[in-house]
Each structure stands twice: as structure tokens, then as C-alpha cells.
ROKOL-451087 format. One record per residue: x, y, z of N, C-alpha, C in turn; residue number from 1; residue in one letter; chain. Coordinates in nm, 4 decimals. Example, Ala and Ser with C-alpha at 12.3 -4.5 7.8 and 13.67 -1.06 7.14 Angstrom:
<rs>
R|npx|npy|npz|capx|capy|capz|cpx|cpy|cpz|nr|rest|kette
R|1.3190|-0.5690|0.7800|1.2300|-0.4500|0.7800|1.3200|-0.3300|0.7800|1|A|A $
R|1.2850|-0.2250|0.7080|1.3670|-0.1060|0.7140|1.2900|0.0030|0.7870|2|S|A $
</rs>
This chain:
<rs>
R|npx|npy|npz|capx|capy|capz|cpx|cpy|cpz|nr|rest|kette
R|2.8549|0.7156|-1.1514|2.7862|0.7691|-1.0329|2.6408|0.8021|-1.0665|1|M|A $
R|2.6183|0.8697|-1.1835|2.4831|0.9041|-1.2237|2.3993|0.7800|-1.2486|2|Q|A $
R|2.4621|0.6756|-1.3070|2.3916|0.5511|-1.3335|2.3476|0.4855|-1.2023|3|L|A $
R|2.4363|0.4892|-1.1011|2.4022|0.4317|-0.9707|2.2850|0.5056|-0.9077|4|Q|A $
R|2.2848|0.6384|-0.9179|2.1743|0.7169|-0.8635|2.0450|0.6869|-0.9367|5|L|A $
R|2.0548|0.6715|-1.0705|1.9364|0.6399|-1.1486|1.8780|0.5062|-1.1051|6|L|A $
R|1.9653|0.4050|-1.0890|1.9181|0.2735|-1.0448|1.8514|0.2834|-0.9086|7|K|A $
R|1.9103|0.3644|-0.8208|1.8546|0.3787|-0.6863|1.7131|0.4342|-0.6923|8|K|A $
R|1.6945|0.5437|-0.7688|1.5636|0.6060|-0.7727|1.4628|0.5236|-0.8500|9|Y|A $
R|1.5081|0.4450|-0.9472|1.4185|0.3538|-1.0164|1.3659|0.2502|-0.9189|10|V|A $
R|1.4530|0.1973|-0.8310|1.4109|0.0983|-0.7320|1.3116|0.1587|-0.6342|11|K|A $
R|1.3356|0.2822|-0.5897|1.2433|0.3473|-0.4991|1.1084|0.3648|-0.5680|12|I|A $
R|1.1130|0.4019|-0.6963|0.9909|0.4211|-0.7727|0.9128|0.2910|-0.7813|13|F|A $
R|0.9837|0.1809|-0.8019|0.9168|0.0523|-0.8159|0.8489|0.0077|-0.6874|14|L|A $
R|0.9001|0.0544|-0.5731|0.8387|0.0173|-0.4455|0.6952|0.0666|-0.4383|15|V|A $
R|0.6699|0.1881|-0.4904|0.5395|0.2492|-0.4717|0.4581|0.2533|-0.6009|16|I|A $
R|0.5201|0.2185|-0.7142|0.4488|0.2224|-0.8405|0.3651|0.0973|-0.8563|17|K|A $
R|0.2417|0.1139|-0.9021|0.1564|-0.0022|-0.9248|0.0727|0.0229|-1.0482|18|M|A $
R|0.0092|-0.0814|-1.0951|-0.0737|-0.0698|-1.2134|-0.1839|0.0330|-1.1905|19|I|A $
R|-0.2150|0.1109|-1.2934|-0.3218|0.2094|-1.2836|-0.4562|0.1434|-1.3138|20|S|A $
R|-0.5619|0.1803|-1.2422|-0.6947|0.1275|-1.2755|-0.7367|0.1647|-1.4173|21|P|A $
R|-0.6722|0.2683|-1.4725|-0.7084|0.3162|-1.6057|-0.6071|0.2757|-1.7123|22|F|A $
R|-0.5236|0.1781|-1.6792|-0.4251|0.1308|-1.7764|-0.4962|0.0717|-1.8986|23|Q|A $
R|-0.4500|0.1104|-2.0192|-0.5111|0.0605|-2.1423|-0.6391|0.1321|-2.1802|24|G|A $
R|-0.6708|0.2393|-2.1093|-0.7925|0.3171|-2.1345|-0.7518|0.4585|-2.1753|25|I|A $
R|-0.8024|0.5058|-2.2889|-0.7675|0.6397|-2.3349|-0.8321|0.7445|-2.2446|26|S|A $
R|-0.7849|0.8670|-2.2560|-0.8394|0.9753|-2.1738|-0.9873|0.9966|-2.2045|27|E|A $
R|-1.0238|0.9860|-2.3334|-1.1639|1.0006|-2.3714|-1.2487|0.8893|-2.3099|28|L|A $
R|-1.1982|0.7639|-2.3169|-1.2699|0.6511|-2.2581|-1.2782|0.6643|-2.1061|29|Q|A $
R|-1.1720|0.7139|-2.0455|-1.1713|0.7340|-1.9006|-1.2810|0.8316|-1.8595|30|K|A $
R|-1.2940|0.9410|-1.9337|-1.3976|1.0395|-1.9021|-1.5373|0.9796|-1.9177|31|N|A $
R|-1.5562|0.8982|-2.0227|-1.6856|0.8317|-2.0426|-1.7137|0.7340|-1.9285|32|K|A $
R|-1.6105|0.6615|-1.8895|-1.6240|0.5629|-1.7818|-1.6656|0.6296|-1.6515|33|L|A $
R|-1.5946|0.7350|-1.6149|-1.6231|0.8025|-1.4878|-1.7604|0.8684|-1.4897|34|L|A $
R|-1.8004|0.9192|-1.6061|-1.9341|0.9778|-1.6174|-2.0406|0.8705|-1.5989|35|K|A $
R|-2.0173|0.7539|-1.6583|-2.1118|0.6422|-1.6463|-2.1216|0.5953|-1.5016|36|K|A $
R|-2.0104|0.5977|-1.4313|-2.0088|0.5533|-1.2921|-2.0515|0.6623|-1.1942|37|L|A $
R|-2.0759|0.7822|-1.2482|-2.1209|0.8958|-1.1669|-2.0274|0.9179|-1.0476|38|E|A $
R|-1.8988|0.9217|-1.0792|-1.7991|0.9342|-0.9725|-1.7989|1.0733|-0.9101|39|N|A $
R|-1.7363|1.0821|-0.7939|-1.7111|1.2105|-0.7284|-1.5624|1.2173|-0.6957|40|H|A $
R|-1.5043|1.3352|-0.7106|-1.3625|1.3537|-0.6814|-1.3472|1.4511|-0.5653|41|T|A $
R|-1.2640|1.4136|-0.4680|-1.2444|1.4960|-0.3491|-1.0959|1.5245|-0.3286|42|Y|A $
R|-1.0686|1.6386|-0.2699|-0.9327|1.6776|-0.2333|-0.9204|1.6740|-0.0810|43|Q|A $
R|-0.8069|1.6241|-0.0324|-0.7823|1.6192|0.1119|-0.6442|1.6765|0.1409|44|F|A $
R|-0.6353|1.7527|0.2467|-0.5082|1.8132|0.2865|-0.4263|1.7179|0.3728|45|N|A $
R|-0.2995|1.7466|0.3857|-0.2107|1.6674|0.4700|-0.2656|1.6591|0.6118|46|K|A $
R|-0.2627|1.5385|0.6686|-0.3093|1.5077|0.8049|-0.4617|1.5106|0.8197|47|N|A $
R|-0.5325|1.5341|0.7106|-0.6784|1.5331|0.7162|-0.7291|1.3895|0.7053|48|E|A $
R|-0.8359|1.3590|0.7797|-0.8950|1.2266|0.7692|-0.9761|1.2169|0.6406|49|E|A $
R|-0.9562|1.1069|0.5688|-1.0231|1.0862|0.4407|-1.1534|1.0090|0.4616|50|I|A $
R|-1.2600|1.0605|0.4048|-1.3902|0.9939|0.4027|-1.4498|0.9607|0.5395|51|L|A $
R|-1.4371|1.0459|0.6376|-1.4923|1.0106|0.7701|-1.6438|0.9975|0.7696|52|P|A $
R|-1.7119|1.0647|0.6763|-1.8589|1.0616|0.6745|-1.9150|0.9543|0.5817|53|T|A $
R|-1.8269|0.8802|0.5136|-1.8724|0.7812|0.4168|-1.8408|0.6379|0.4593|54|L|A $
R|-1.8105|0.6173|0.5847|-1.7661|0.4856|0.6303|-1.8735|0.3777|0.6157|55|K|A $
R|-1.9983|0.4172|0.6237|-2.1055|0.3179|0.6168|-2.1667|0.3079|0.4771|56|N|A $
R|-2.1000|0.3676|0.3775|-2.1469|0.3635|0.2397|-2.0624|0.2644|0.1613|57|T|A $
R|-2.1261|0.1834|0.0777|-2.0530|0.0833|0.0002|-1.9876|0.1518|-0.1203|58|N|A $
R|-1.8599|0.1813|-0.1076|-1.7897|0.2586|-0.2101|-1.6575|0.1938|-0.2485|59|I|A $
R|-1.6136|0.2281|-0.3685|-1.4796|0.1947|-0.4171|-1.4055|0.3256|-0.4352|60|I|A $
R|-1.2839|0.3353|-0.3843|-1.2064|0.4590|-0.3923|-1.0748|0.4343|-0.4657|61|C|A $
R|-1.0325|0.5340|-0.5432|-0.9048|0.5273|-0.6133|-0.8246|0.6507|-0.5753|62|I|A $
R|-0.7050|0.6298|-0.5234|-0.6175|0.7411|-0.4881|-0.5463|0.7865|-0.6154|63|L|A $
R|-0.5857|0.9004|-0.6668|-0.5315|0.9514|-0.7934|-0.3981|1.0212|-0.7720|64|I|A $
R|-0.3861|1.0866|-0.6592|-0.2636|1.1626|-0.6319|-0.2416|1.1690|-0.4822|65|E|A $
R|-0.1146|1.1598|-0.4406|-0.0816|1.1739|-0.3000|-0.0506|1.0418|-0.2322|66|G|A $
R|-0.0470|1.0453|-0.1014|-0.0133|0.9289|-0.0196|-0.0949|0.9345|0.1086|67|K|A $
R|-0.1439|0.8192|0.1516|-0.2250|0.8129|0.2729|-0.1967|0.6823|0.3443|68|A|A $
R|-0.2537|0.6666|0.4615|-0.2383|0.5409|0.5338|-0.3648|0.5114|0.6128|69|K|A $
R|-0.3944|0.3825|0.6260|-0.5060|0.3375|0.7077|-0.4502|0.2982|0.8437|70|I|A $
R|-0.5037|0.3569|0.9483|-0.4537|0.3380|1.0841|-0.5627|0.2770|1.1711|71|I|A $
R|-0.5254|0.1787|1.2512|-0.6163|0.1222|1.3508|-0.5769|0.1762|1.4878|72|N|A $
R|-0.6733|0.2285|1.5605|-0.6487|0.2800|1.6954|-0.7282|0.1964|1.7944|73|T|A $
R|-0.6572|0.1316|1.8887|-0.7274|0.0460|1.9847|-0.7800|0.1277|2.1024|74|N|A $
R|-0.8421|0.0592|2.1982|-0.9069|0.1271|2.3107|-0.8074|0.1995|2.4009|75|Y|A $
R|-0.6781|0.1642|2.3904|-0.5749|0.2320|2.4690|-0.5184|0.3543|2.3965|76|L|A $
R|-0.5666|0.3760|2.2729|-0.5157|0.4874|2.1940|-0.3901|0.4537|2.1167|77|G|A $
R|-0.3517|0.3263|2.1173|-0.2324|0.2832|2.0446|-0.2658|0.2643|1.8970|78|E|A $
R|-0.1775|0.3152|1.8110|-0.2018|0.3111|1.6673|-0.1200|0.2018|1.5997|79|E|A $
R|-0.1829|0.1348|1.5027|-0.1158|0.0328|1.4235|-0.1409|0.0630|1.2764|80|T|A $
R|-0.0349|0.0588|1.1975|-0.0489|0.0806|1.0538|-0.1157|-0.0411|0.9911|81|L|A $
R|-0.2282|-0.0198|0.9254|-0.3000|-0.1278|0.8578|-0.2555|-0.1391|0.7130|82|V|A $
R|-0.2452|-0.0255|0.6455|-0.2098|-0.0274|0.5037|-0.1602|0.1093|0.4602|83|E|A $
R|-0.0609|0.1109|0.3733|-0.0152|0.2339|0.3107|-0.0806|0.2459|0.1738|84|E|A $
R|-0.1212|0.3663|0.1381|-0.1884|0.3910|0.0117|-0.1080|0.4907|-0.0705|85|L|A $
R|-0.0857|0.4559|-0.1979|-0.0095|0.5410|-0.2886|-0.0941|0.5702|-0.4119|86|Y|A $
R|-0.0369|0.6459|-0.5028|-0.1053|0.6744|-0.6288|-0.1486|0.5444|-0.6962|87|E|A $
R|-0.2732|0.5385|-0.7378|-0.3375|0.4232|-0.8026|-0.3830|0.3158|-0.7035|88|N|A $
R|-0.3635|0.3380|-0.5738|-0.4162|0.2429|-0.4756|-0.5686|0.2418|-0.4811|89|S|A $
R|-0.6251|0.1232|-0.4630|-0.7705|0.1067|-0.4587|-0.8085|0.0642|-0.3173|90|V|A $
R|-0.9074|0.1285|-0.2601|-0.9546|0.0921|-0.1271|-1.1045|0.1170|-0.1218|91|F|A $
R|-1.1673|0.0706|-0.0169|-1.3116|0.0887|-0.0087|-1.3682|0.0322|0.1183|92|G|A $
R|-1.4993|0.0424|0.1321|-1.5671|0.0043|0.2551|-1.5356|-0.1392|0.2943|93|T|A $
R|-1.5534|-0.2314|0.2010|-1.5300|-0.3725|0.2304|-1.3871|-0.4151|0.1977|94|N|A $
R|-1.3277|-0.3520|0.0986|-1.1912|-0.3878|0.0581|-1.0927|-0.3616|0.1707|95|I|A $
R|-1.1106|-0.2499|0.2406|-1.0128|-0.2078|0.3406|-1.0711|-0.1979|0.4816|96|S|A $
R|-1.1929|-0.2461|0.5021|-1.2575|-0.2425|0.6344|-1.2627|-0.1021|0.6921|97|S|A $
R|-1.2904|-0.0037|0.6062|-1.2948|0.1339|0.6568|-1.4247|0.1637|0.7298|98|I|A $
R|-1.5187|0.0652|0.7294|-1.6403|0.0842|0.8078|-1.6173|0.0486|0.9547|99|D|A $
R|-1.4980|-0.0044|0.9830|-1.4604|-0.0357|1.1210|-1.4351|0.0954|1.1955|100|N|A $
R|-1.5015|0.1138|1.3091|-1.4891|0.2404|1.3822|-1.3485|0.2631|1.4355|101|T|A $
R|-1.2685|0.1569|1.4447|-1.1322|0.1713|1.4955|-1.0334|0.2073|1.3845|102|E|A $
R|-1.0774|0.1989|1.2596|-0.9898|0.2296|1.1463|-1.0226|0.3664|1.0883|103|N|A $
R|-0.9186|0.4374|1.0502|-0.9380|0.5644|0.9811|-0.8287|0.5817|0.8768|104|R|A $
R|-0.8592|0.6611|0.7752|-0.7644|0.6879|0.6676|-0.7160|0.8313|0.6825|105|I|A $
R|-0.5855|0.8490|0.6862|-0.5270|0.9815|0.7073|-0.4351|1.0151|0.5903|106|V|A $
R|-0.4484|1.1352|0.5375|-0.3625|1.1811|0.4281|-0.2237|1.2131|0.4826|107|A|A $
R|-0.1218|1.1501|0.4280|0.0160|1.1806|0.4663|0.0630|1.3061|0.3935|108|I|A $
R|0.0078|1.3278|0.2765|0.0303|1.4502|0.1998|-0.0996|1.4826|0.1279|109|E|A $
R|-0.1041|1.5942|0.0568|-0.2273|1.6308|-0.0134|-0.2703|1.5182|-0.1070|110|S|A $
R|-0.3985|1.4838|-0.1036|-0.4493|1.3697|-0.1795|-0.5691|1.4092|-0.2657|111|C|A $
R|-0.5814|1.3381|-0.3774|-0.7005|1.3469|-0.4615|-0.7581|1.2066|-0.4740|112|E|A $
R|-0.8866|1.1926|-0.4442|-0.9494|1.0608|-0.4385|-1.0755|1.0588|-0.5240|113|V|A $
R|-1.0862|0.9563|-0.6091|-1.2088|0.9312|-0.6847|-1.2932|0.8320|-0.6061|114|I|A $
R|-1.4221|0.8641|-0.5896|-1.5140|0.7772|-0.5158|-1.6222|0.7277|-0.6105|115|I|A $
R|-1.6423|0.5962|-0.6117|-1.7404|0.5330|-0.6990|-1.8378|0.4520|-0.6133|116|I|A $
R|-1.9650|0.4719|-0.6370|-2.0678|0.3931|-0.5695|-2.0611|0.2499|-0.6229|117|D|A $
R|-2.0478|0.1532|-0.5333|-2.0356|0.0133|-0.5738|-2.1542|-0.0318|-0.6585|118|Y|A $
R|-2.2720|0.0175|-0.6281|-2.3918|-0.0220|-0.7032|-2.3853|0.0235|-0.8486|119|N|A $
R|-2.3168|0.1352|-0.8745|-2.2986|0.1805|-1.0127|-2.1991|0.0919|-1.0856|120|K|A $
R|-2.1045|0.0375|-1.0101|-1.9980|-0.0433|-1.0696|-2.0502|-0.1774|-1.1196|121|L|A $
R|-2.1498|-0.2340|-1.0528|-2.1949|-0.3709|-1.0844|-2.3166|-0.3741|-1.1754|122|V|A $
R|-2.3515|-0.2626|-1.2370|-2.4629|-0.2622|-1.3322|-2.4268|-0.3463|-1.4536|123|K|A $
R|-2.5128|-0.4387|-1.4918|-2.4823|-0.5376|-1.5940|-2.4595|-0.4751|-1.7313|124|I|A $
R|-2.5273|-0.3656|-1.7647|-2.5124|-0.3065|-1.8979|-2.3751|-0.2430|-1.9189|125|D|A $
R|-2.2994|-0.2228|-1.8094|-2.1643|-0.1690|-1.8235|-2.0737|-0.2624|-1.9027|126|N|A $
R|-2.1062|-0.3920|-1.8999|-2.0219|-0.4915|-1.9668|-2.0240|-0.4782|-2.1182|127|L|A $
R|-2.1124|-0.3950|-2.1706|-2.1193|-0.3735|-2.3148|-2.0061|-0.2848|-2.3653|128|N|A $
R|-1.9297|-0.2269|-2.2750|-1.8256|-0.1317|-2.3135|-1.6878|-0.1911|-2.2858|129|Y|A $
R|-1.6042|-0.1919|-2.3901|-1.4710|-0.2522|-2.3783|-1.3875|-0.1819|-2.2721|130|A|A $
R|-1.3987|-0.0490|-2.2635|-1.3179|0.0246|-2.1657|-1.3609|-0.0091|-2.0227|131|Y|A $
R|-1.4889|-0.0407|-2.0029|-1.5337|-0.0812|-1.8694|-1.4741|-0.2171|-1.8329|132|F|A $
R|-1.4748|-0.3104|-1.9266|-1.4167|-0.4422|-1.9018|-1.2676|-0.4320|-1.8701|133|N|A $
R|-1.1986|-0.3401|-1.9403|-1.0563|-0.3187|-1.9105|-1.0393|-0.2625|-1.7693|134|M|A $
R|-1.1268|-0.1717|-1.7311|-1.1228|-0.1125|-1.5970|-1.1414|-0.2208|-1.4905|135|F|A $
R|-1.2392|-0.3090|-1.5102|-1.2646|-0.4181|-1.4153|-1.1452|-0.5123|-1.4099|136|I|A $
R|-1.0863|-0.5420|-1.5264|-0.9680|-0.6280|-1.5305|-0.8549|-0.5664|-1.4478|137|F|A $
R|-0.8327|-0.4361|-1.4637|-0.7276|-0.3680|-1.3880|-0.7564|-0.3708|-1.2386|138|N|A $
R|-0.8831|-0.3518|-1.2016|-0.9199|-0.3567|-1.0596|-0.8880|-0.4928|-0.9995|139|L|A $
R|-0.9201|-0.5990|-1.0742|-0.8909|-0.7333|-1.0244|-0.7405|-0.7542|-1.0088|140|F|A $
R|-0.6624|-0.7016|-1.1011|-0.5161|-0.7110|-1.0908|-0.4667|-0.6437|-0.9634|141|Q|A $
R|-0.5188|-0.5242|-0.9376|-0.4782|-0.4474|-0.8201|-0.5212|-0.5172|-0.6919|142|I|A $
R|-0.6450|-0.5650|-0.6890|-0.6966|-0.6320|-0.5692|-0.6252|-0.7641|-0.5441|143|L|A $
R|-0.5863|-0.8321|-0.6516|-0.5102|-0.9557|-0.6366|-0.3745|-0.9281|-0.5723|144|N|A $
R|-0.3098|-0.8188|-0.6152|-0.1808|-0.7814|-0.5565|-0.1986|-0.7390|-0.4105|145|E|A $
R|-0.3083|-0.6675|-0.3828|-0.3364|-0.6268|-0.2454|-0.3558|-0.7496|-0.1559|146|K|A $
R|-0.4287|-0.8495|-0.2067|-0.4522|-0.9721|-0.1311|-0.3217|-1.0447|-0.1038|147|L|A $
R|-0.2354|-1.0501|-0.2048|-0.1055|-1.1161|-0.1880|-0.0225|-1.0460|-0.0803|148|K|A $
R|-0.0203|-0.9128|-0.0830|0.0558|-0.8382|0.0169|-0.0008|-0.8597|0.1567|149|K|A $
R|-0.1334|-0.8635|0.1660|-0.1958|-0.8869|0.2965|-0.1614|-1.0258|0.3496|150|N|A $
R|-0.1619|-1.1250|0.2605|-0.1266|-1.2608|0.3013|0.0197|-1.2684|0.3462|151|N|A $
R|0.1075|-1.1977|0.2728|0.2491|-1.1936|0.3111|0.2647|-1.1328|0.4504|152|D|A $
R|0.1881|-1.0266|0.4758|0.1986|-0.9605|0.6055|0.1479|-1.0512|0.7175|153|R|A $
R|0.0389|-1.1221|0.6912|-0.0144|-1.2147|0.7911|0.0900|-1.3203|0.8273|154|I|A $
R|0.1594|-1.3703|0.7252|0.2636|-1.4699|0.7509|0.3753|-1.4117|0.8372|155|Q|A $
R|0.4086|-1.2850|0.8124|0.5122|-1.2191|0.8929|0.4652|-1.2030|1.0379|156|I|A $
R|0.3410|-1.1603|1.0543|0.2893|-1.1328|1.1888|0.2738|-1.2588|1.2723|157|L|A $
R|0.2718|-1.3754|1.2079|0.2621|-1.5003|1.2846|0.3955|-1.5399|1.3483|158|T|A $
R|0.5048|-1.4752|1.3059|0.6357|-1.5056|1.3636|0.6373|-1.4630|1.5110|159|K|A $
R|0.7098|-1.5402|1.5922|0.6996|-1.5229|1.7366|0.7856|-1.4110|1.7938|160|K|A $
R|0.8938|-1.3745|1.7256|0.9796|-1.2706|1.7823|1.0174|-1.1682|1.6763|161|N|A $
R|1.0769|-1.0592|1.7217|1.1058|-0.9457|1.6349|1.2051|-0.9834|1.5255|162|I|A $
R|1.3093|-1.0579|1.5609|1.4086|-1.0970|1.4604|1.3439|-1.1773|1.3475|163|R|A $
R|1.2620|-1.2729|1.3837|1.1978|-1.3564|1.2820|1.1050|-1.2737|1.1925|164|D|A $
R|1.0377|-1.1749|1.2514|0.9505|-1.0883|1.1714|1.0333|-1.0064|1.0724|165|K|A $
R|1.1440|-0.9522|1.1189|1.2300|-0.8734|1.0308|1.2870|-0.9601|0.9182|166|L|A $
R|1.3359|-1.0779|0.9522|1.3943|-1.1658|0.8513|1.2887|-1.2108|0.7503|167|L|A $
R|1.1677|-1.2365|0.7981|1.0593|-1.2754|0.7073|1.0251|-1.1606|0.6135|168|A|A $
R|1.0256|-1.0385|0.6652|1.0008|-0.9212|0.5814|1.1101|-0.9071|0.4754|169|F|A $
R|1.2362|-0.9223|0.5169|1.3475|-0.9121|0.4219|1.3355|-1.0181|0.3125|170|F|A $
R|1.3000|-1.1389|0.3515|1.2878|-1.2478|0.2546|1.1759|-1.2211|0.1548|171|E|A $
R|1.0648|-1.1660|0.2030|0.9550|-1.1318|0.1125|0.9970|-1.0268|0.0110|172|N|A $
R|1.0694|-0.9242|0.0579|1.1139|-0.8185|-0.0322|1.2170|-0.8714|-0.1325|173|E|A $
R|1.3054|-0.9595|-0.0856|1.4040|-1.0192|-0.1757|1.3341|-1.1053|-0.2809|174|Y|A $
R|1.2340|-1.1790|-0.2392|1.1605|-1.2650|-0.3314|1.0871|-1.1796|-0.4360|175|R|A $
R|1.0385|-1.0643|-0.3933|0.9607|-0.9781|-0.4827|1.0493|-0.9062|-0.5837|176|R|A $
R|1.1670|-0.8604|-0.5399|1.2516|-0.7772|-0.6261|1.3753|-0.8484|-0.6800|177|T|A $
R|1.4108|-0.9640|-0.6177|1.5351|-1.0355|-0.6515|1.6579|-0.9460|-0.6342|178|R|A $
R|1.6490|-0.8550|-0.5378|1.7604|-0.7645|-0.5080|1.7904|-0.7704|-0.3590|179|S|A $
R|1.9185|-0.7642|-0.3252|1.9573|-0.7618|-0.1845|1.9488|-0.6214|-0.1261|180|Q|A $
R|1.9150|-0.5239|-0.2093|1.8913|-0.3882|-0.1625|1.7412|-0.3648|-0.1491|181|N|A $
R|1.6983|-0.3320|-0.0281|1.5572|-0.3060|-0.0006|1.5417|-0.1569|0.0260|182|I|A $
R|1.4507|-0.0935|-0.0477|1.4253|0.0488|-0.0297|1.2888|0.0666|0.0336|183|Y|A $
R|1.2880|0.1129|0.1574|1.1627|0.1300|0.2303|1.0840|0.2463|0.1718|184|L|A $
R|0.9536|0.2288|0.1596|0.8687|0.3350|0.1071|0.8380|0.4398|0.2138|185|S|A $
R|0.8525|0.4013|0.3407|0.8280|0.4938|0.4512|0.9475|0.4987|0.5449|186|G|A $
R|0.9241|0.5423|0.6664|1.0301|0.5523|0.7659|1.0461|0.4198|0.8398|187|T|A $
R|1.1490|0.4112|0.9232|1.1656|0.2928|1.0064|1.0511|0.2800|1.1068|188|L|A $
R|0.9952|0.3924|1.1482|0.8769|0.3871|1.2348|0.7610|0.3215|1.1608|189|K|A $
R|0.7450|0.3566|1.0327|0.6399|0.2942|0.9522|0.6625|0.1436|0.9431|190|D|A $
R|0.7897|0.1040|0.9331|0.8213|-0.0385|0.9270|0.7815|-0.1076|1.0571|191|L|A $
R|0.8095|-0.0437|1.1700|0.7721|-0.1045|1.2986|0.6201|-0.1149|1.3110|192|S|A $
R|0.5493|-0.0153|1.2577|0.4028|-0.0214|1.2582|0.3540|-0.1357|1.1694|193|D|A $
R|0.4158|-0.1492|1.0523|0.3767|-0.2540|0.9573|0.3973|-0.3929|1.0180|194|Y|A $
R|0.5052|-0.4072|1.0954|0.5366|-0.5361|1.1567|0.4707|-0.5528|1.2938|195|L|A $
R|0.3999|-0.4488|1.3377|0.3310|-0.4505|1.4679|0.4265|-0.4847|1.5822|196|S|A $
R|0.5385|-0.4132|1.5848|0.6366|-0.4337|1.6917|0.6793|-0.2987|1.7492|197|I|A $
R|0.7294|-0.3011|1.8711|0.7759|-0.1802|1.9369|0.8943|-0.1213|1.8607|198|N|A $
R|0.8885|0.0097|1.8368|0.9923|0.0735|1.7547|1.1299|0.0623|1.8190|199|R|A $
R|1.1395|0.0905|1.9489|1.2697|0.0835|2.0163|1.3257|-0.0582|2.0135|200|S|A $
R|1.2385|-0.1571|2.0348|1.2829|-0.2967|2.0309|1.3275|-0.3351|1.8908|201|A|A $
R|1.2590|-0.2822|1.7879|1.2987|-0.3111|1.6507|1.4351|-0.2504|1.6202|202|M|A $
R|1.4582|-0.1273|1.6664|1.5877|-0.0630|1.6443|1.7007|-0.1445|1.7067|203|F|A $
R|1.6752|-0.1989|1.8276|1.7778|-0.2806|1.8928|1.8062|-0.4074|1.8121|204|R|A $
R|1.7011|-0.4664|1.7578|1.7193|-0.5885|1.6784|1.7896|-0.5577|1.5473|205|E|A $
R|1.7574|-0.4442|1.4861|1.8265|-0.4034|1.3634|1.9754|-0.3822|1.3912|206|L|A $
R|2.0066|-0.3237|1.5069|2.1467|-0.3030|1.5440|2.2176|-0.4379|1.5609|207|K|A $
R|2.1479|-0.5320|1.6225|2.2071|-0.6655|1.6384|2.2319|-0.7309|1.5030|208|S|A $
R|2.1371|-0.7170|1.4121|2.1531|-0.7735|1.2774|2.2677|-0.7064|1.2026|209|L|A $
R|2.2857|-0.5764|1.2268|2.3998|-0.5069|1.1662|2.5308|-0.5556|1.2258|210|K|A $
R|2.5357|-0.5667|1.3577|2.6581|-0.6108|1.4255|2.6969|-0.7523|1.3844|211|D|A $
R|2.5957|-0.8352|1.3555|2.6210|-0.9740|1.3160|2.6409|-0.9889|1.1649|212|E|A $
R|2.6472|-0.8734|1.0950|2.6738|-0.8717|0.9500|2.5631|-0.9379|0.8680|213|K|A $
R|2.4396|-0.9292|0.9178|2.3259|-0.9752|0.8386|2.2824|-0.8668|0.7400|214|F|A $
R|2.2905|-0.7403|0.7857|2.2397|-0.6298|0.7049|2.3282|-0.5069|0.7206|215|I|A $
R|2.3091|-0.4118|0.6278|2.3587|-0.2754|0.6410|2.2383|-0.1840|0.6269|216|K|A $
R|2.2360|-0.0760|0.7047|2.1245|0.0183|0.6987|2.1786|0.1569|0.6685|217|V|A $
R|2.1209|0.2186|0.5653|2.1586|0.3552|0.5299|2.0307|0.4320|0.4984|218|N|A $
R|1.9753|0.4993|0.6001|1.8491|0.5693|0.5807|1.7375|0.4699|0.5528|219|G|A $
R|1.6717|0.4877|0.4367|1.5631|0.3986|0.3971|1.6121|0.2785|0.3171|220|K|A $
R|1.7416|0.2686|0.3010|1.7984|0.1563|0.2255|1.8544|0.0514|0.3216|221|K|A $
R|1.8075|-0.0720|0.3058|1.8589|-0.1843|0.3835|1.9211|-0.2832|0.2869|222|I|A $
R|2.0485|-0.3127|0.3059|2.1191|-0.4071|0.2191|2.1351|-0.5393|0.2917|223|T|A $
R|2.0892|-0.6460|0.2301|2.1031|-0.7795|0.2879|2.2416|-0.8329|0.2558|224|L|A $
R|2.3143|-0.8749|0.3580|2.4503|-0.9285|0.3400|2.4477|-1.0797|0.3348|225|L|A $
R|2.3271|-1.1337|0.3147|2.3118|-1.2786|0.3036|2.2063|-1.3052|0.1977|226|Y|A $
R|2.2012|-1.4261|0.1447|2.0977|-1.4625|0.0489|1.9821|-1.5262|0.1268|227|I|A $
R|1.8642|-1.4633|0.1249|1.7524|-1.5176|0.2020|1.7107|-1.6552|0.1550|228|P|A $
R|1.6487|-1.7281|0.2454|1.5937|-1.8600|0.2147|1.4772|-1.8441|0.1190|229|N|A $
R|1.4834|-1.9121|0.0038|1.3814|-1.8938|-0.0996|1.2859|-2.0117|-0.1077|230|M|A $
R|1.2748|-2.0902|-0.0030|1.1839|-2.2056|-0.0083|1.0392|-2.1634|-0.0185|231|K|A $
</rs>
């Protein structure tokens, strides 16, 4: 029983765990790096908007602690989840389109954010330091994963109906983890926002998929009762 619980929480951890921008960098090197980049660190409370006054500044941000989300609000006041941000997430003016007046970043829980001026990041003499090169390598790894996730989401959003969007999402998660157990990082409402579909309509489709023995749902855990198409 304890082993099963351990496996469960390890899987949940893997959903939100990602490479650190400071991976392979000692604490001493990290302090030197941040001093060289003249970073600023800010604290944000739950439900507080992050960086509302810095939207037009070219910055790179690293979420050191906490959880946040980027939300798009259209002219009707309808909100769409653009991106979820966790510890070690990297975002910024151009990376995440936070200069868009319709997008805002909201802290889901208390957050700590490091802000780096992009112009400090691209100074050529920084390349003389091994820890800086490691930092840039880690950033590229993170941004590459972010790009892949965005592309996966675009492919899902091109599906014409709710069932196809859900099945495409399940297949992506199965392909990523090779597990028929999917552990959602957020709520089912967050999932409906991610898929840009009506929550009530999604719940009805999930019920149909359960009734047809495609899936089982237990809280944030969705078990696939079929092997997804891996083409």
C-alpha cells in the first residue's frame, strides 16, 4: 500500500517537476551569476497579479517558488488559460506574450520570482564564465520543452470536437509518460481551460467516455482503459 502511494506521488511530482535553470551550477556560482545579471527578486501573494507594471519591459523571469498561471481575458470578460507556471518555469515579455494587454499572470499561491533584464543576459563577455554557459544551456532546454508543449496544445486545439480534444490530450500524456494513469496538475476546470472548451460540456463528454469504458476518473487521476494510438 505504501509503495503504491509512493508511486502515485512520484507521478504527481513528475507532472510539475522540470529542469532548474541553475542545474549544474553551485550556490556560489549562482550568486555570482545573479549578481552579474543584476537580477531583482519579488514576492507575490496568492491571487495577486504578477508584474503588471513591467509588461512593456524586455525581461526574463524565473519562478523560484510557488505556482501561477497566465490568463487571457477577451472583450466579453471570458478567461482562457494560456499557460500554467510552476517552480523553475521560465517566462518573459516575448517568451510568454505578457506584453499583450489581454494577458495577465496571476499567482495561484504565494510566489517568488527572479527578474532579469534581457539586455544583461545577452552581454557577450558573459560567455567567458562556465556557469553562465551552463545557465544558458539550461534555459534553452526549458524553452525547448515549453515550445514542444505549446505545439502539442496547438495540435489539440485544432481538433473539431470535445471528444477528439480530450482523446488527443490523453494520447499526448500517454506518449510523454508511457503510463495509462494521468495525474492532472490542476483541477478539471483547469483542464477545460487548457483545452479551451466549456466546462459543463467537457464533464458530459468525460461521463460518456467513462460510460463507454474508455477511462476511469478519480479526482485528479484519469486512468486510460485503452492503449492510445502512438502514430
